[in-house]
C-alpha positions in Angstrom: -8.3 -19.2 -25.4 -7.6 -18.8 -21.7 -4.7 -20.5 -19.8 -7.2 -22.6 -17.9 -8.7 -23.9 -21.1 -5.3 -24.8 -22.5 -4.5 -26.6 -19.3 -7.8 -28.5 -19.4 -7.1 -29.4 -23.1 -3.7 -30.8 -22.1 -5.3 -32.8 -19.2 -8.1 -34.1 -21.4 -5.7 -35.1 -24.2 -3.6 -36.9 -21.6 -6.5 -38.6 -19.8 -8.4 -39.6 -23.0 -5.2 -40.5 -24.7 -4.6 -43.0 -21.9 -8.0 -44.5 -22.3 -7.5 -44.8 -26.1 -4.1 -46.4 -25.5 -5.7 -49.0 -23.3 -8.2 -49.8 -26.0 -5.3 -50.2 -28.4 -3.4 -52.4 -26.0 -6.5 -54.6 -25.6 -7.0 -54.8 -29.3 -3.4 -56.2 -29.6 -4.6 -59.4 -27.8 -5.7 -60.5 -31.3 -2.0 -61.2 -32.1 -1.8 -63.7 -29.3 -5.1 -65.5 -29.2 -7.4 -66.8 -31.9 -10.6 -66.7 -30.0 -12.2 -65.3 -26.9 -12.0 -67.1 -23.6 -15.6 -67.1 -22.5 -14.9 -67.2 -18.8 -12.6 -64.2 -19.0 -15.1 -62.5 -21.3 -17.8 -62.6 -18.6 -15.4 -61.4 -15.9 -14.2 -58.4 -18.0 -17.8 -57.4 -19.0 -18.8 -57.5 -15.3 -15.7 -55.5 -14.4 -16.5 -52.9 -17.0 -20.0 -52.6 -15.8 -18.9 -52.2 -12.2 -16.4 -49.4 -13.1 -19.1 -47.5 -15.1 -21.7 -47.7 -12.3 -19.2 -46.5 -9.7 -17.9 -43.8 -12.0 -21.5 -42.6 -12.8 -22.2 -42.1 -9.1 -18.9 -40.8 -7.6 -17.4 -39.0 -10.7 -20.5 -37.7 -12.4 -23.7 -37.6 -10.3 -22.1 -36.4 -7.1 -20.2 -33.5 -8.8 -23.4 -32.7 -10.8 -25.3 -32.3 -7.5 -22.5 -30.2 -5.9 -22.3 -27.9 -9.0 -26.0 -27.4 -9.1 -26.3 -26.5 -5.4 -23.4 -24.0 -5.9 -25.4 -22.4 -8.6 -28.4 -22.1 -6.3 -30.4 -24.9 -8.0 -31.8 -27.9 -6.2 -29.2 -30.7 -6.7 -31.7 -33.3 -7.6 -33.1 -31.4 -10.6 -30.2 -31.5 -13.0 -29.0 -34.8 -11.6 -32.4 -36.5 -12.4 -33.1 -34.5 -15.6 -29.7 -34.8 -17.1 -29.6 -38.5 -16.2 -32.9 -39.2 -18.1 -31.8 -37.1 -21.0 -28.6 -39.2 -21.3 -30.6 -42.4 -21.2 -33.0 -41.1 -23.9 -30.1 -39.9 -26.1 -28.2 -43.2 -26.1 -31.5 -45.1 -26.5 -32.2 -43.0 -29.6 -28.7 -43.7 -31.0 -29.0 -47.4 -30.1 -32.3 -47.4 -32.1 -31.1 -45.5 -35.1 -27.4 -46.3 -35.6 -26.7 -49.6 -37.3 -24.6 -51.9 -35.0 -24.1 -55.5 -34.1 -23.1 -57.1 -30.9 -20.6 -59.9 -30.9 -23.0 -62.7 -29.8 -26.0 -61.5 -31.8 -27.2 -63.0 -35.1 -29.0 -59.9 -36.4 -27.9 -56.2 -36.3 -29.8 -53.5 -34.5 -30.7 -50.0 -35.7 -31.9 -49.0 -39.1 -31.4 -51.4 -42.0 -28.2 -50.9 -43.9 -25.8 -52.6 -46.3 -22.9 -52.4 -43.9 -20.7 -55.4 -43.4 -20.9 -57.4 -40.1 -17.4 -56.2 -39.2 -18.4 -52.6 -39.6 -21.5 -53.2 -37.5 -19.4 -54.8 -34.8 -17.0 -51.8 -34.6 -20.0 -49.4 -34.6 -21.5 -51.1 -31.5 -18.4 -50.4 -29.4 -17.7 -46.9 -30.8 -21.2 -45.9 -29.9 -20.6 -46.7 -26.2 -17.2 -44.9 -26.1 -18.8 -41.5 -26.7 -20.2 -40.9 -23.2 -16.9 -42.2 -21.7 -14.9 -39.5 -23.5 -17.4 -36.9 -22.6 -17.2 -37.8 -19.0 -13.4 -37.4 -18.7 -13.5 -34.1 -20.7 -16.2 -32.6 -18.5 -14.4 -33.3 -15.3 -11.1 -31.9 -16.6 -13.0 -28.8 -17.8 -14.6 -28.5 -14.3 -11.2 -28.8 -12.7 -9.8 -25.9 -14.8 -12.8 -23.7 -14.1 -12.8 -24.3 -10.3 -10.3 -22.6 -8.0 -8.7 -23.9 -4.8 -9.2 -27.2 -3.1 -12.5 -27.9 -5.0 -10.6 -27.6 -8.4 -7.9 -30.0 -7.1 -10.6 -32.5 -6.0 -12.2 -32.4 -9.5 -8.8 -32.9 -11.1 -8.3 -36.0 -8.9 -11.7 -37.3 -9.9 -10.9 -36.7 -13.6 -7.7 -38.7 -13.4 -9.4 -41.4 -11.4 -12.1 -41.6 -14.0 -9.6 -41.8 -16.8 -7.7 -44.6 -15.0 -10.9 -46.5 -14.4 -12.2 -46.2 -17.9 -8.7 -47.1 -19.2 -8.7 -50.3 -17.1 -12.1 -51.4 -18.5 -11.1 -50.4 -22.1 -8.4 -53.1 -22.2 -10.9 -56.0 -22.3 -13.2 -53.9 -24.4 -10.5 -53.6 -27.1 -10.0 -57.4 -27.0 -13.8 -57.8 -27.2 -13.9 -56.0 -30.6 -10.6 -57.3 -32.2 -11.2 -61.0 -31.5 -14.7 -61.2 -32.9 -13.5 -59.3 -36.0 -10.8 -61.8 -36.5 -13.3 -64.6 -36.0 -15.4 -63.0 -38.8 -12.5 -63.4 -41.2 -10.7 -60.1 -40.9 -6.9 -60.3 -40.8 -5.3 -59.8 -37.4 -3.6 -56.6 -38.4 -6.9 -55.1 -39.7 -8.8 -56.4 -36.6 -6.2 -54.7 -34.4 -6.5 -51.4 -36.3 -10.3 -51.5 -36.2 -10.3 -52.2 -32.5 -8.0 -49.4 -31.8 -9.9 -46.9 -33.9 -13.2 -47.8 -32.0 -11.7 -45.9 -29.1 -10.6 -42.8 -30.9 -13.9 -41.2 -30.2 -13.0 -40.8 -26.6 -10.2 -38.3 -27.0 -12.2 -36.6 -29.8 -15.2 -36.1 -27.6 -13.1 -35.4 -24.5 -11.2 -32.6 -26.2 -14.4 -31.3 -27.9 -16.1 -30.9 -24.5 -13.2 -28.9 -23.2 -13.2 -26.6 -26.2 -16.9 -26.0 -25.7 -16.6 -25.6 -21.9 -16.8 -21.8 -22.1 -20.3 -22.0 -23.5 -21.5 -25.0 -21.6 -20.3 -24.0 -18.2 -23.8 -23.0 -16.8 -25.1 -26.4 -18.0 -22.3 -28.5 -16.5 -24.5 -30.2 -13.8 -26.9 -31.3 -16.6 -24.1 -32.6 -18.8 -22.4 -34.5 -16.0 -25.7 -36.2 -15.2 -26.3 -36.7 -19.0 -23.0 -38.6 -19.3 -23.9 -40.7 -16.2 -27.3 -41.6 -17.7 -25.7 -42.7 -21.0 -23.2 -44.9 -19.2 -25.8 -46.5 -17.0 -27.9 -47.3 -20.1 -24.9 -49.2 -21.6 -24.5 -51.1 -18.3 -28.1 -52.2 -18.0 -28.9 -52.7 -21.6 -25.8 -54.6 -22.6 -22.9 -55.2 -20.3 -24.7 -56.8 -17.4 -26.9 -59.1 -19.6 -23.9 -60.2 -21.7 -21.8 -60.8 -18.5 -24.4 -63.3 -17.3 -25.0 -65.3 -20.5 -24.4 -69.1 -20.4 -22.5 -71.0 -17.7 -20.4 -69.5 -14.9 -22.6 -66.4 -14.8 -21.5 -65.8 -11.2 -18.1 -64.7 -12.4 -19.8 -61.8 -14.2 -21.2 -60.8 -10.8 -17.8 -61.0 -9.2 -16.3 -59.0 -12.0 -18.9 -56.3 -11.5 -18.1 -56.2 -7.7 -14.4 -56.0 -8.5 -14.8 -53.2 -11.0 -17.1 -51.2 -8.7 -14.7 -51.5 -5.8 -11.6 -50.5 -7.9 -13.4 -47.4 -9.3 -14.7 -46.4 -5.9 -11.3 -46.7 -4.3 -9.7 -44.7 -7.2 -12.3 -42.0 -6.9 -12.1 -41.6 -3.1 -8.3 -41.9 -3.0 -7.6 -39.4 -5.8 -10.7 -37.2 -5.5 
């Protein structure tokens, strides 16, 4: 294992560890509240959607295009192709993997005997996979790229980790509070909410470990992660942020999340 890979592993563990920590902190909300505040729920969902859209463009698609052009490949090819593959992959997982959204009466995916609480955790865990991949990919790129470009990718990676961490706080609460409402003890709801985010450091570190083999396909993988994230935004976050009354706060949350992530990326990238 090269020194660059070791450094990237340390960065990925630090960045994805922070995102997991924020999920855990959000899950701890269950010890202070008995139920979700619907207005704040809409705001946080919108905020998460805004962060993910901005991250998909500035942190993933733009670097994918730059990397492709540096390899002598038309930038649009891996950007579009990888994006569509990411959408198709998460759509397939969404169709096959049993999961349940907090406001839904019936689970999605194949029929199973899993409990409602397990299905609720499965829904959030599914969507954390591309987030962990995204952070790991950018740290791997930073380690593989020399000079100012490598420093720029490192800044993007830390910006992405901060942005995802910020939106993971309400996401942690969005899993622990419904679990408590389903009858699970607060302690178990907290643990389950925290564990829903453990896939982020797992996939982040796994991507870095595989970076030596996947380096030629990095533009495709970056766009792949972007496509998966946008699928989550369009399929679930935006619709749920606009359910019921006060749907305009979901829009304002989206705008706020987009601006925060954009500023982080431009300032640190």
